[in-house]
C-alpha positions as CSV (number, residue, x, y, z in Angstrom):
1,M,102.5,117.3,102.5
2,S,103.3,116.2,101.5
3,R,98.0,117.6,97.3
4,K,96.4,117.9,94.0
5,E,92.8,117.7,93.0
6,P,90.2,120.0,94.5
7,T,88.4,118.1,97.2
8,S,85.7,120.5,98.4
9,H,82.9,118.2,97.2
10,R,84.3,115.4,99.4
11,L,85.3,117.3,102.5
12,P,82.2,117.2,104.6
13,P,81.9,113.4,105.0
14,L,85.7,113.0,105.0
15,A,86.0,115.8,107.7
16,D,83.4,114.1,109.8
17,R,85.3,110.8,109.7
18,V,88.7,112.3,110.4
19,L,87.4,114.5,113.2
20,A,85.8,111.4,114.7
21,L,89.2,109.6,114.5
22,A,91.0,112.6,116.0
23,G,88.4,112.8,118.8
24,G,89.1,109.1,119.6
25,A,92.8,109.8,119.5
26,G,92.3,112.6,121.9
27,D,90.9,110.2,124.5
28,R,94.0,108.2,124.4
29,M,96.9,110.7,124.0
30,P,98.0,113.9,125.8
31,V,96.0,117.0,124.9
32,R,99.0,118.6,123.3
33,A,99.5,115.6,121.0
34,A,95.8,115.6,120.1
35,V,95.9,119.3,119.2
36,E,99.1,118.7,117.1
37,H,97.3,116.0,115.2
38,M,94.2,118.2,114.7
39,I,96.4,121.0,113.3
40,A,98.1,118.7,110.9
41,V,94.7,117.2,109.7
42,T,93.2,120.7,109.2
43,Y,96.2,121.8,107.2
44,G,96.1,118.5,105.2
45,M,92.4,118.9,104.4
46,T,92.9,122.5,103.1
47,Y,96.3,121.9,101.3
48,D,94.7,121.1,97.9
49,A,93.1,124.5,97.8
50,V,96.4,126.2,98.8
51,V,98.6,124.6,96.1
52,T,96.3,123.7,93.2
53,R,97.5,125.7,90.2
54,F,100.1,127.4,92.4
55,G,102.9,127.9,90.0
56,P,105.9,127.6,92.3
57,Y,104.5,124.4,93.8
58,E,103.8,122.9,90.4
59,S,107.4,123.8,89.2
60,M,108.8,122.1,92.3
61,I,106.8,118.9,91.8
62,E,107.9,118.8,88.1
63,E,111.5,119.1,89.3
64,I,111.0,116.1,91.5
65,I,109.3,114.0,88.8
66,A,112.1,114.9,86.3
67,L,114.7,113.7,88.8
68,V,112.8,110.5,89.6
69,T,112.8,109.8,85.8
70,R,116.5,110.4,85.6
71,S,117.1,108.0,88.5
72,I,115.6,105.0,86.5
73,P,117.1,103.2,83.6
74,V,115.3,104.1,80.3
75,T,114.6,100.4,79.7
76,A,112.9,99.7,83.0
77,N,109.3,98.7,83.2
78,P,107.7,101.5,85.3
79,R,105.7,99.0,87.4
80,S,108.9,97.3,88.4
81,V,110.3,100.5,89.9
82,K,109.7,100.9,93.6
83,I,109.5,104.5,95.0
84,L,109.2,105.4,98.6
85,D,107.5,108.8,99.5
86,I,108.4,109.8,103.0
87,A,106.1,112.1,105.1
88,C,103.6,111.9,102.2
89,G,100.9,114.0,103.9
90,I,97.7,113.6,101.9
91,G,99.6,111.9,99.1
92,N,99.9,114.3,96.2
93,V,103.4,113.4,95.2
94,G,102.9,109.7,95.5
95,L,99.6,110.0,93.5
96,R,101.4,111.9,90.7
97,L,104.2,109.3,90.5
98,A,101.8,106.4,90.6
99,R,99.9,107.8,87.6
100,R,103.2,107.5,85.7
101,G,103.1,103.8,86.3
102,Y,105.6,103.4,89.2
103,T,104.9,101.3,92.2
104,V,104.7,103.8,95.1
105,V,104.7,103.2,98.8
106,A,103.8,106.4,100.7
107,V,104.3,106.7,104.5
108,D,103.5,109.3,107.1
109,A,103.7,109.4,110.9
110,V,100.3,111.2,111.2
111,R,97.7,108.5,111.1
112,H,94.9,110.9,110.2
113,L,96.7,112.3,107.2
114,I,97.1,108.7,106.0
115,A,93.3,108.3,106.4
116,I,92.8,111.4,104.2
117,A,95.4,110.1,101.6
118,R,93.7,106.8,101.3
119,E,90.3,108.4,100.9
120,K,91.7,110.7,98.2
121,H,93.4,107.8,96.4
122,H,90.2,105.8,96.5
123,S,88.1,108.7,95.2
124,S,90.5,109.5,92.4
125,G,90.1,105.9,91.0
126,S,93.9,105.4,90.8
127,A,95.6,102.2,89.9
128,P,96.5,99.7,92.7
129,N,100.2,100.6,92.4
130,L,100.0,103.1,95.3
131,S,99.7,102.2,98.9
132,F,99.7,104.3,102.1
133,H,101.2,103.3,105.5
134,H,101.1,104.9,108.9
135,L,104.8,104.9,110.1
136,D,107.9,107.0,110.7
137,I,110.8,105.2,109.0
138,A,113.2,106.8,111.5
139,R,111.7,104.7,114.3
140,D,109.4,102.1,112.8
141,E,110.2,99.0,110.7
142,L,109.7,99.7,107.0
143,P,108.3,96.8,105.0
144,G,110.5,96.2,102.0
145,A,113.5,98.1,103.4
146,G,116.5,97.8,101.1
147,T,114.4,97.2,97.9
148,F,113.4,100.7,96.9
149,D,114.9,102.2,93.7
150,V,114.1,105.8,94.5
151,L,113.1,107.8,97.6
152,V,111.4,111.2,97.9
153,S,111.6,113.3,101.1
154,M,109.9,116.6,100.6
155,H,110.4,119.1,103.4
156,T,110.8,116.5,106.1
157,L,114.2,117.1,107.6
158,Y,113.5,120.6,108.9
159,W,110.8,119.5,111.3
160,H,111.6,115.9,112.0
161,P,112.8,115.3,115.7
162,D,115.7,113.2,114.6
163,P,116.9,114.2,111.0
164,A,120.1,112.0,111.3
165,A,118.0,108.9,112.1
166,L,115.6,109.8,109.2
167,L,118.5,110.0,106.8
168,A,120.0,106.8,108.0
169,A,116.7,105.0,107.6
170,S,116.4,106.5,104.1
171,R,119.7,105.0,103.2
172,R,118.6,101.6,104.5
173,A,115.4,101.8,102.5
174,L,117.2,102.1,99.2
175,K,118.9,99.4,97.1
176,P,122.7,99.9,96.9
177,G,123.2,102.6,94.3
178,G,119.5,103.8,94.6
179,H,118.6,107.4,94.3
180,A,116.9,109.9,96.5
181,I,115.5,113.4,96.2
182,F,115.6,115.4,99.4
183,L,114.2,118.9,99.9
184,T,114.5,121.0,103.0
185,Y,113.8,124.6,103.9
186,N,116.8,126.7,104.4
187,R,115.0,129.6,106.2
188,P,111.6,130.4,107.6
189,A,108.9,131.5,105.1
190,R,108.2,134.8,106.9
191,V,105.3,136.5,105.2
192,V,106.5,140.0,104.9
193,Q,110.1,139.2,104.1
194,T,109.2,136.5,101.5
195,F,106.5,138.8,100.0
196,R,109.2,141.5,99.4
197,E,111.6,139.0,97.9
198,A,108.9,137.7,95.6
199,H,108.1,141.3,94.6
200,R,111.7,142.0,93.8
201,A,112.1,138.8,91.8
202,G,108.8,138.7,89.9
203,G,106.8,141.8,90.5
204,L,103.7,142.6,92.4
205,G,101.6,139.8,90.8
206,A,104.1,137.1,91.9
207,A,104.2,138.6,95.4
208,V,100.5,138.7,95.8
209,G,100.2,135.2,94.4
210,A,102.7,133.9,96.9
211,L,100.4,135.0,99.8
212,R,98.1,132.2,98.9
213,W,100.7,129.8,100.2
214,L,102.6,132.0,102.6
215,V,99.7,133.0,104.9
216,P,98.2,129.5,105.7
217,T,101.6,128.0,106.0
218,A,102.7,130.7,108.4
219,V,99.6,130.0,110.5
220,F,100.3,126.3,110.5
221,E,103.9,126.7,111.4
222,R,103.0,129.0,114.3
223,F,101.0,126.3,116.0
224,R,103.1,123.3,115.3
225,D,104.8,121.7,118.3
226,C,108.2,121.0,116.8
227,D,111.7,122.4,116.5
228,H,112.5,123.9,113.1
229,R,116.0,123.1,111.8
230,Y,116.9,125.3,108.8
231,M,120.1,124.0,107.2
232,S,122.6,125.9,105.2
233,E,123.6,124.3,102.0
234,P,127.0,123.1,103.5
235,E,125.2,121.7,106.5
236,F,122.6,119.9,104.3
237,H,125.3,118.3,102.1
238,E,127.3,117.3,105.2
239,A,124.3,115.5,106.7
240,L,123.7,113.7,103.4
241,D,127.4,112.7,103.2
242,Q,127.4,111.3,106.7
243,A,124.3,109.3,106.0
244,G,126.0,107.6,103.1
245,F,124.8,109.6,100.1
246,D,126.7,111.2,97.3
247,V,125.2,114.5,96.0
248,L,124.8,114.4,92.2
249,E,123.0,117.7,91.8
250,A,121.8,120.4,94.1
251,H,120.2,123.8,93.8
252,P,117.7,126.2,95.5
253,T,114.1,125.9,94.6
254,F,110.5,126.9,95.4
255,L,109.3,130.5,95.5
256,V,112.4,132.7,96.1
257,G,114.7,129.8,96.9
258,L,113.2,128.9,100.2
259,S,114.3,125.2,99.8
260,H,117.4,123.3,99.1
261,L,116.9,120.4,96.7
262,A,119.5,117.6,96.4
263,W,119.5,114.7,94.1
264,V,121.7,112.0,95.6
265,R,122.8,108.4,95.2
266,A,123.3,105.8,98.0
267,R,126.9,104.6,98.2
268,E,127.3,100.9,97.5
């Protein structure tokens, strides 16, 4: 979630609006689905507080931005570059890219997260080169499919019910030869285990700091109603290859290497 500026001063009215939306959704959908939406919304509304000034998250976002920059010809006008942000959450990555001048389309399958993202975008006073849409590209028609220069999918594959369909749709979204940055978790972020790994890698301060992300994320994952698919690096690269992508660069990232990152190009 796919989250940047502190939002505590805006949360009460926004929370009221989103909870009202969720309440309405609960009247029309099974209770389990309504609960799943509420969990996602709760996590989305608190995510800024979790990741703001969190070093490992900031480093990961800077990696993504650097790869987006490398995907684009130096001579290109940023506004002419179309970027698709998949499972955007409350829109932090899309907002960061839009501030660099790119035209960004951000999508998410959770309608209430899109409501939060739009509110955040409106409150931040961003330029009109960022738009949010409620859809899942694996099953819904994507406006502008085949015209995007770059695609970003941040930790979507490990929870999506049909990762192969998501990758196939991602390939269709891009221009021939377009680039994508995919990140997926390679193992669960277990609190005690990851704390120990962070301690070994960076000392007690780094381990304690990691708890800021580990604890709320562990709680969120505990209550999510989805199957988690943690891919090894060979499995990840094989899935990308079968979807029509060539891996240009890949490496572990985030905290103690919890994620695989792959920079890829769509085959022409």
